[in-house]
C-alpha positions in Angstrom: -0.1 0.0 -0.1 2.3 3.1 0.4 4.4 3.7 3.7 7.1 1.4 4.1 7.2 1.8 7.9 3.9 0.0 8.3 4.7 -3.9 7.5 1.6 -6.3 6.8 2.6 -9.2 8.6 -0.6 -11.2 8.1 -3.3 -10.6 5.7 -6.8 -12.5 6.0 -9.4 -12.2 3.6 -12.9 -12.5 5.8 -15.3 -12.1 3.1 -15.1 -11.8 -0.8 -18.4 -10.1 -2.6 -19.1 -8.9 -6.0 -18.7 -5.1 -4.8 -16.4 -5.3 -1.6 -14.1 -7.8 0.1 -13.4 -7.7 4.2 -9.9 -8.0 5.0 -8.1 -8.4 8.5 -4.5 -7.5 8.7 -2.1 -7.6 11.5 0.5 -4.7 10.8 3.6 -3.9 12.5 4.1 -0.4 13.3 7.1 1.7 13.0 7.4 1.5 16.8 7.3 -2.3 16.8 3.6 -2.9 18.3 1.6 -5.2 16.0 -1.8 -4.0 15.5 -5.0 -5.7 14.0 -7.0 -3.5 11.2 -10.1 -4.6 9.6 -10.9 -3.0 6.2 -13.1 -3.2 3.2 -11.5 -3.2 -0.3 -13.7 -1.7 -3.0 -13.3 -1.5 -6.9 -13.7 2.5 -7.0 -16.5 4.6 -8.2 -17.7 7.6 -10.1 -19.9 10.4 -9.3 -21.2 13.4 -11.8 -22.4 16.5 -11.5 -24.8 16.8 -14.3 -25.5 20.5 -15.0 -28.0 21.5 -17.9 -27.3 24.8 -19.5 -30.1 26.5 -17.2 -28.0 25.9 -14.0 -29.8 22.9 -13.0 -28.4 19.6 -11.6 -29.7 16.1 -11.9 -30.3 14.1 -8.5 -31.1 10.6 -8.1 -33.4 9.7 -5.5 -32.9 5.9 -4.5 -32.8 3.0 -1.6 -29.8 2.9 0.2 -29.9 -0.6 2.2 -27.2 0.4 4.6 -28.9 3.7 5.6 -32.4 2.2 5.4 -33.4 5.3 3.6 -34.2 7.1 0.1 -31.3 9.3 -0.3 -30.9 12.1 -2.6 -27.7 11.8 -4.7 -25.7 12.7 -7.8 -25.8 10.0 -10.5 -22.9 7.7 -9.4 -21.9 4.0 -9.9 -18.9 1.5 -9.2 -16.2 0.8 -11.6 -16.7 -2.6 -13.6 -13.6 -4.4 -13.5 -10.7 -2.3 -14.9 -13.3 0.2 -16.4 -11.7 3.6 -17.0 -13.2 6.2 -14.5 -14.0 8.7 -17.4 -15.8 5.9 -19.2 -17.7 4.5 -16.2 -18.7 8.1 -15.6 -20.2 8.4 -19.2 -22.1 5.2 -18.9 -23.6 5.8 -15.5 -24.8 9.4 -16.5 -26.4 7.7 -19.5 -27.9 4.9 -17.4 -29.3 6.8 -14.5 -30.3 10.1 -16.4 -30.4 9.2 -20.0 -28.1 12.0 -20.7 -25.0 12.2 -22.8 -22.6 15.4 -22.6 -20.4 17.2 -24.7 -18.0 18.0 -21.9 -17.1 16.1 -18.9 -14.3 17.4 -16.8 -12.8 16.0 -13.2 -13.6 17.8 -10.1 -11.8 15.9 -7.8 -10.7 12.3 -6.5 -10.3 11.2 -3.1 -10.7 8.1 -0.7 -14.4 8.2 0.8 -13.8 6.5 4.0 -10.0 6.0 4.5 -10.5 4.9 8.1 -12.0 1.3 6.9 -12.0 1.2 3.5 -9.8 2.0 0.2 -12.8 3.1 -2.2 -11.1 5.5 -4.3 -13.7 7.9 -5.6 -13.6 10.0 -9.3 -16.2 13.1 -9.3 -16.9 14.6 -12.6 -18.8 17.8 -13.8 -20.8 16.9 -17.1 -21.8 20.0 -19.4 -23.7 20.4 -22.5 -26.3 17.6 -21.6 -28.4 15.9 -24.5 -31.2 14.3 -22.7 -32.4 10.7 -23.8 -33.9 7.5 -22.4 -32.9 6.2 -19.0 -31.3 2.8 -19.4 -31.8 1.3 -15.7 -29.4 -1.8 -15.5 -30.9 -3.7 -12.5 -33.8 -4.4 -10.0 -32.3 -2.1 -7.4 -32.4 0.8 -9.5 -36.0 0.1 -10.7 -37.3 2.5 -8.2 -34.7 5.3 -8.9 -36.3 8.7 -9.3 -34.6 11.3 -11.4 -35.2 14.8 -10.2 -33.7 18.2 -11.9 -33.3 20.9 -9.3 -31.6 24.5 -9.6 -28.0 24.6 -8.1 -29.3 27.1 -5.6 -32.2 24.9 -4.8 -29.6 21.7 -4.3 -27.7 24.0 -1.7 -30.8 24.7 0.4 -31.7 21.2 0.2 -28.3 20.3 1.7 -28.7 23.2 4.6 -32.3 21.7 5.2 -30.9 17.9 5.7 -32.5 16.9 2.6 -29.2 16.0 0.9 -26.9 14.0 3.5 -24.6 12.2 0.8 -20.9 13.1 1.1 -20.2 12.7 -2.6 -23.0 14.7 -3.5 -22.2 17.7 -1.1 -18.9 17.6 -2.3 -19.3 17.4 -5.8 -21.8 20.4 -5.7 -19.6 22.5 -3.8 -16.8 22.0 -6.2 -18.6 22.5 -9.3 -20.1 25.9 -7.8 -16.3 26.7 -7.1 -15.4 25.7 -11.0 -18.4 27.6 -12.2 -17.3 30.6 -10.1 -13.9 30.5 -11.7 -12.1 29.8 -8.2 -10.7 26.3 -9.1 
């Protein structure tokens, strides 16, 4: 992984699934102690702030089982195999909103929850949207609802606690900063 001062003495796969794998490692710390670390390996994911010419953004309302709630999020999805993040973003935008874009720029890339996961996230801004038919891929997305709101309304929804998804909040803030020429 990166810092050679932390040596993995033992690594055990506790669960291997389609999306994640759970590991328990014994790690020798620089000062000599052996510590146990549980973590999740994830294939990575993308999120897209899809911005219309009218300064509206697409939000997707869908059920997220770990929270037990319907959440409002930017269009997003996991990387399939060794899929290129940009290609994944283009695919997810089309699947979830029916849109294709003339321009897609990377806003940021980051670890979502480095305290227990190696999930690496790629965040994009899509502009010049042309809307087509939504192409939902599987059963979990059948109840997916696509909304279009102004950028200002999206920020009001964050303040009101209606948008509570981290990638969405980060994406909207970074997109606004880019649009104001501050990035």
